[in-house]
Residue frames as qw, qx, qy, qz and C-alpha x, y, z in Angstrom:
[[0.012, -0.884, -0.468, -0.009, 0.00, -0.02, -0.02],
 [0.433, 0.459, 0.004, 0.776, 1.41, 3.37, -0.98],
 [0.302, -0.664, -0.398, 0.557, 1.80, 6.13, 1.68],
 [0.203, 0.949, 0.201, 0.131, 1.12, 9.72, 1.00],
 [0.498, 0.515, -0.253, 0.651, 4.10, 12.12, 0.80],
 [0.364, -0.692, 0.153, -0.605, 2.79, 13.91, 3.92],
 [0.900, -0.409, 0.055, -0.143, 2.77, 10.71, 5.96],
 [0.861, 0.201, -0.160, 0.438, 6.25, 9.78, 4.76],
 [0.215, 0.613, -0.235, 0.723, 7.60, 13.31, 5.73],
 [0.568, -0.637, 0.165, -0.494, 5.82, 13.13, 9.13],
 [0.977, -0.174, -0.055, 0.107, 7.30, 9.59, 9.77],
 [0.677, 0.372, -0.200, 0.603, 10.78, 10.92, 8.86],
 [0.091, -0.688, 0.235, -0.681, 10.45, 13.96, 11.17],
 [0.788, -0.531, 0.089, -0.297, 9.33, 11.76, 14.00],
 [0.958, -0.011, -0.088, 0.272, 12.03, 9.20, 13.50],
 [0.576, 0.303, -0.163, 0.741, 14.69, 12.05, 13.54],
 [0.343, -0.608, -0.458, 0.551, 13.18, 13.92, 16.50],
 [0.179, 0.032, 0.254, 0.950, 12.41, 16.96, 14.22],
 [0.107, -0.688, -0.668, -0.262, 8.59, 17.25, 14.62],
 [0.328, -0.764, -0.341, 0.439, 8.89, 19.84, 17.43],
 [0.260, -0.425, 0.245, 0.831, 11.35, 22.08, 15.52],
 [0.114, 0.278, 0.693, 0.655, 9.37, 21.76, 12.36],
 [0.180, -0.788, -0.586, -0.044, 6.17, 22.92, 14.17],
 [0.331, -0.700, -0.146, 0.616, 8.08, 25.80, 15.85],
 [0.250, -0.227, 0.437, 0.833, 9.47, 26.92, 12.56],
 [0.056, 0.397, 0.730, 0.554, 6.11, 26.85, 10.95],
 [0.101, -0.689, -0.553, 0.459, 4.33, 29.14, 13.40],
 [0.017, 0.500, -0.088, -0.861, 5.12, 32.37, 11.46],
 [0.050, -0.049, -0.756, -0.651, 3.58, 30.87, 8.34],
 [0.264, -0.569, -0.753, -0.197, 0.19, 30.58, 10.06],
 [0.178, -0.174, -0.382, 0.890, 0.50, 33.90, 12.08],
 [0.288, -0.035, -0.208, -0.934, -2.19, 35.70, 10.16],
 [0.604, -0.272, -0.673, -0.331, -4.59, 32.60, 10.56],
 [0.484, -0.244, -0.705, 0.457, -3.82, 32.46, 14.31],
 [0.211, -0.387, -0.347, 0.828, -4.21, 36.17, 15.26],
 [0.340, 0.816, 0.464, -0.054, -6.16, 37.71, 12.33],
 [0.544, 0.580, 0.160, 0.585, -5.09, 40.32, 9.84],
 [0.172, -0.936, -0.055, -0.301, -5.37, 43.30, 12.12],
 [0.638, -0.713, 0.272, 0.102, -2.90, 42.04, 14.68],
 [0.847, 0.067, 0.318, 0.421, -0.62, 40.35, 12.10],
 [0.424, 0.786, 0.094, 0.439, -0.21, 43.65, 10.23],
 [0.140, -0.899, 0.219, -0.354, 1.38, 45.14, 13.38],
 [0.646, -0.540, 0.536, -0.068, 3.28, 42.18, 14.86],
 [0.678, 0.466, -0.560, -0.100, 5.69, 39.54, 13.72],
 [0.927, -0.361, 0.092, 0.051, 6.85, 36.20, 15.18],
 [0.039, 0.828, -0.559, -0.026, 10.53, 36.64, 15.69],
 [0.364, 0.294, -0.884, 0.025, 11.16, 33.03, 16.71],
 [0.859, -0.360, 0.035, -0.362, 9.82, 29.98, 18.53],
 [0.465, 0.444, -0.732, 0.226, 12.39, 28.00, 20.43],
 [0.325, -0.059, -0.880, 0.341, 11.73, 25.29, 22.96],
 [0.192, -0.630, -0.748, 0.087, 8.31, 26.46, 23.59],
 [0.176, -0.653, -0.226, 0.701, 9.10, 30.13, 23.89],
 [0.400, 0.641, 0.497, 0.427, 7.56, 32.31, 21.33],
 [0.262, -0.456, -0.067, 0.848, 8.93, 35.87, 20.84],
 [0.316, 0.741, 0.530, 0.264, 6.71, 38.32, 19.07],
 [0.270, -0.093, 0.038, 0.958, 7.85, 41.85, 17.84],
 [0.109, 0.816, 0.558, -0.104, 5.21, 44.50, 18.11],
 [0.422, 0.525, 0.172, 0.718, 5.59, 47.81, 16.15],
 [0.115, -0.606, 0.117, -0.779, 4.46, 50.03, 18.95],
 [0.062, -0.126, 0.767, -0.626, 3.73, 50.01, 22.75],
 [0.652, 0.073, 0.121, -0.745, 0.06, 49.85, 22.00],
 [0.821, 0.207, -0.451, -0.282, 0.39, 46.71, 19.99],
 [0.321, 0.243, -0.827, 0.391, 2.85, 45.24, 22.53],
 [0.357, -0.071, 0.566, -0.740, 0.18, 45.78, 25.24],
 [0.776, 0.163, -0.170, -0.585, -2.45, 44.18, 22.94],
 [0.680, 0.268, -0.682, 0.014, -0.27, 41.02, 22.60],
 [0.061, 0.237, -0.763, 0.598, 0.46, 40.97, 26.31],
 [0.565, 0.006, 0.345, -0.749, -3.37, 41.01, 27.07],
 [0.877, 0.225, -0.115, -0.409, -3.97, 38.19, 24.55],
 [0.212, 0.547, -0.808, -0.058, -0.84, 36.08, 25.06],
 [0.459, -0.069, 0.846, -0.262, -2.74, 33.15, 26.72],
 [0.712, 0.516, 0.300, -0.371, -5.31, 33.10, 24.01],
 [0.481, 0.703, -0.487, -0.196, -2.50, 33.26, 21.26],
 [0.157, -0.421, 0.888, -0.100, -0.70, 30.41, 23.02],
 [0.601, 0.198, 0.697, -0.336, -3.87, 28.34, 23.09],
 [0.667, 0.657, 0.029, -0.348, -4.56, 29.13, 19.36],
 [0.242, 0.655, -0.703, -0.136, -1.03, 28.22, 18.24],
 [0.263, -0.224, 0.923, -0.170, -1.19, 24.94, 20.18],
 [0.664, 0.380, 0.521, -0.378, -4.71, 24.11, 18.76],
 [0.569, 0.694, -0.279, -0.342, -3.58, 24.90, 15.21],
 [0.318, 0.535, -0.781, -0.046, -0.74, 22.35, 15.53],
 [0.889, -0.239, -0.281, -0.272, -2.54, 19.85, 17.73],
 [0.789, -0.106, -0.379, 0.472, 0.44, 19.86, 20.12],
 [0.386, -0.875, -0.095, 0.276, 2.02, 21.95, 22.85],
 [0.652, 0.470, 0.049, 0.592, 4.33, 23.98, 20.60],
 [0.098, 0.597, -0.189, 0.773, 4.20, 27.21, 22.62],
 [0.551, -0.461, -0.624, 0.307, 4.38, 27.36, 26.46],
 [0.261, -0.666, -0.195, 0.671, 5.35, 30.98, 26.94],
 [0.408, 0.744, 0.332, 0.411, 4.76, 34.07, 24.88],
 [0.423, -0.514, -0.065, 0.744, 7.18, 37.11, 25.07],
 [0.355, 0.872, 0.291, 0.168, 6.66, 40.47, 23.39],
 [0.519, -0.314, 0.066, 0.793, 9.47, 42.78, 22.38]]
């Protein structure tokens, strides 16, 4: 029985302990879907590393907005990936 390319890639990532890193590196690709266009226009995911997501905000107002929503953002990221990708959210 033939496997799909996606399942082969997932199997390879799992076998090489790269699933977590792949998910972390994929977060910026889904940022607009996770937070919506308005927030995404004024913020950027700088990095996700070992569960710590760093978001750059263009102003103090947007920084405060992310701080206020950080638990919701963390939950949305983890829901999107079906795993605990983000444990902490930092804003710079």
